[in-house]
N, C-alpha and C positions, 0 to 999 in steps of 0.2 A: 793732307787731312788734317784738319781744325776743328777738337770737340768746340761744341757750342749751341744755342737754342734761338731761336726770333721767331716772330708773328713774319710770314710774310708780306707783301701790299694786297695779296688778295684778301688775305687774314684782316687787314687794315680797313680794305675797303667793306669787304663784310661785315664789320662791328661797327663802320661809323653809318649805315646804311640799314640795322636794323636796331641801333640806337637813335637814330633822326628820324627815320619815315614812318608814319602811321602802319603804311600794310609796305613793309620789308618786302627786297625782290628775291633776296638769301637765304637761305635755311640755316639754322643753324651748325654749330659741329655738334656730329653724331657720330664719324666712325676714321680709323686711324692708315696706314701703309708701314712699311717697316719693310726696312732696304737694305744690301752691301754695297761695301764701296764707295761710303755718301761723303761726300764733297764736302768742304767748308761752308753750314751754313746760308742763306744769303736772300735778303731780302725778295727781289726777282725771281726766286724757284716755283716753279710751279708742276716739279712732281719730286720726288728724288732718283739720285742719279740713276739709281736700280733697283728698283722695286722689285719683291719676289712676290709669285704664290702665296698666301697665309692655308687658304681651304680650299676645297669646291672644286680643284685639278682633276683633270682623269688621267688616266697611268698611260701609257699606249704599249711600255714593255716595263716591268722591274727591275729586268737583271737576275730574274731568280733562277734564271731556269738555262743551260746551257743549248740553243734550240734554232740560234743563226744560223744560217746558212753558210761557211767559209769557202774565200777561193782558196787558193792552191800556197800563197806566200802567208796567213793568218791560220790562228790555230784561237777558239774561243772555248773558254773553260769558269767554270763558279772559283769565286777568291771571296773565300772565308776571310780575309784576315783585311782588305780595303776593299769599305764598302758607304753608301751611304743611309742606305733606305733597308731597310728587312734584315737578310743573313748572307746574303751575297752579294759582292760585285761580279761582273764578268771582264775576265781579262782578254785582252786584245795581242796575244802575243804572235810579234813575225818571224817564225819558225825556221823560214827557206828560203834565200838569197837569190830567185829567179826573179825578184822584180821590186821597181824600184816603192810599189801599191800593193796597199795589204787590203783587204776587204773583206767587208760581211752584211751578208744582210738577213731582211726575217721581214716575214707577213706577221703585221704586229697586229692589238688593238685597232681596228675600226675606228673612226671617231670625227669629226665637221671641227676644220679645221678653221672654217668663218673668223674671221676677227681674233682668232687666238696667236699663243706664240708657242715654241717648242722650247724645252727646256731638257736638258740633260748632263749629265759628270761626266767628267776624264780627270781620269788621274795621271799624275805624273812620278814617276817614283823618286828619278834622282835627276842630279845635275849629268849625268852618266847617259839618260833616256832623255834627256831632253835635247842633249847635244847631239840625240842620233835622230831627229827629228829633220827635216826638210826647211828649212828656212820660208819659202811659197808654199801657202795652201797645203800645207801638213797635214789639216784634218778639213775632208768631207763630209757633210752631214745630208743625206737627201732623204726627204719625208713630201710622200703623194700618195698614189694610187696604185702606181705600179713599179718594175724600173726603167720603163718607158717613161713618164706621168710625172713630174717629181717636182717639187721645188729644192733648188740645194744653196748649200751653204757654206763658204773655208771659212779656214783660219791661218795664218801664219803664228808662226813657233813666234816671233815677238810680241802676238794677241796673246801667248798661253805663259804659266811660268811651272815648276815644279811645284808640288801638292794639285789640290782639288781645284779645278777648272770648273766653273756653273760657261757652259754655249747655252742661249737660246739666241733665235730666228721667228720673224712669221713673213707672213707672205710679200709684208713691206719692206723687209728690211731682204731678201732672200738676194742673195748677187744672181741665179740666174733661175727661170723659169722653164724646165723639160717637159715638151707636149703638153697638155693639156689634163693638169689636175684634174677629179674629181673631189673638189674642196671637201663637198661632204660627206666621203667617203674615205678618207686617208687612213691606209693600213698598211704603208711599203714603208720601212724603216733602214736607214743602211747609213755606215760608217767608213769612210776610207782612211786610212795612216799612209802617210808619204811621205818615207829612207829619206836619208841625205844619201843614198847610195844605194843598189840594188842587194850589191851582196848586204849591207847591215842586216842584221836580224838584233832581236830580246827575247828575254827570259822572264817567264810567268813572276807575277808580280808587276810589271813596271808602267806596265801600262793600262790600265781599271776602267772600266763605264758601268755610269749606272744609272735607275732610272729618270728614263723616258716619259716625259708630260708634256699634257699641254693646256694652256692654261687660259680662261677669259677673263676679260676685265675686269668682272666684280669678282672673283676670287683673289683679286690684290686685296682689296677691303675685307676688316672686321668691324663688325661694331662696336664703341664702347661700353662699360662696363653700366652692368644695369646701374639705376639710383643716380646716375652721376649725369652733367656735374652735380657737384655739390655750390652754394654760394656760400663768400662770409662779407656782410655788407658792412659789419664792424671793418674788419679790416683790408677793406674792398679789393676781397683776393677769392677767384673759384680756380675750384680742382676738379679735374678731370680723371678719368683712370680706365686703364687701356690692358687686356690681359693676355698673351700670346699662350692660349692652351699648351698642351702634353703634343696634340696632334697637328699642330697649326704652322707651319715655316718650320717644319725638319730637316737640315742639312744644311743649313744658310751661316754662315758668321756675321749676325744682325749687327749693324750700326746705323743705321739708321730708321730714324722714325719721325711719323707726320701726321696730322689730326687732321681730320677733311670734312665738308659736309657733304651729303646726298643730292644736291639738285640735278638737273640735268647734263649740265654737263658740270661734274664734281671741279671742286675747287678748296686748294691745300692753303691751308689756313697757319699754320707754325711747321718747323721741319726744325729735327734735331738729330745730330752726329755724336756719337759715342765711343766710347775705344769694344770695338767687337769682342763678341759672344756665340761663343758656337752653343745651335735650338738644336736639342733631339729630344726624341719622347721621353724622356726622362725628366727632361725641365720646361719648367713653367715659368716665363715670361711677367712683369705687372710694372705698368710706368705706371707716375703718377706725377700727375702736370699741373703744378700752378699757378695763375696765372692773378699778376697784379698790379692794379690801377696808380698809379703814386704824387 
């Protein structure tokens, strides 16, 4: 990954169209996205590599209560040391050695999952804990209407890393669909952890989850600040300011930023990759973007 900033091909197209057509076909820049794990900006890019929800998402479970239903292999408990949002995360402690799989599930807040993404966080404490995960399908997420009707998504150990991992999927990226989930009323959440062997166990703090939520397409956008853009016609410059408030995009290491318009099919006008910065409820991020014609 390399830091950098570019105007995309779509951005150039919109700029030319709005400059030279008496009735432009495209709307101007008026909103932005942010993302994580963003690669080197490219003129051909049409989105950030991994955009993240800014606000407006729906929380399905905040992991602030130890009320999941555990199988014989696992014990869930509140963890005040490792969490992404709120006061607690939820330990996923495999403390029995009878089975390779450890699972827990819950009837969570009912949400309409139509055209939305499910997001959740999984914390792996260190390399010792990481080595205890099965190489294949070590994490299984199920989300649906009950334990016979759900969308399923799996991750291999190679997809994860020590520290906090964000896991996200939707009906289009699910690995499988079991039964016929009632997509407009999804309230069944499940996580299964597959160990490298049935006898493998781990302790409190080793594996923690937090903050299950769903996000729709408009949850990824925020408007640019009021009063912008500001034009400097003497120096052939335009300035745009964009703010992430203390309530926005919390829990992510932000390293991607993009300006967009709000056409029926939104177009990404520019892409920036920066050194990642952790965003929490005590932070406000402000971007000031200056474009110059020379």
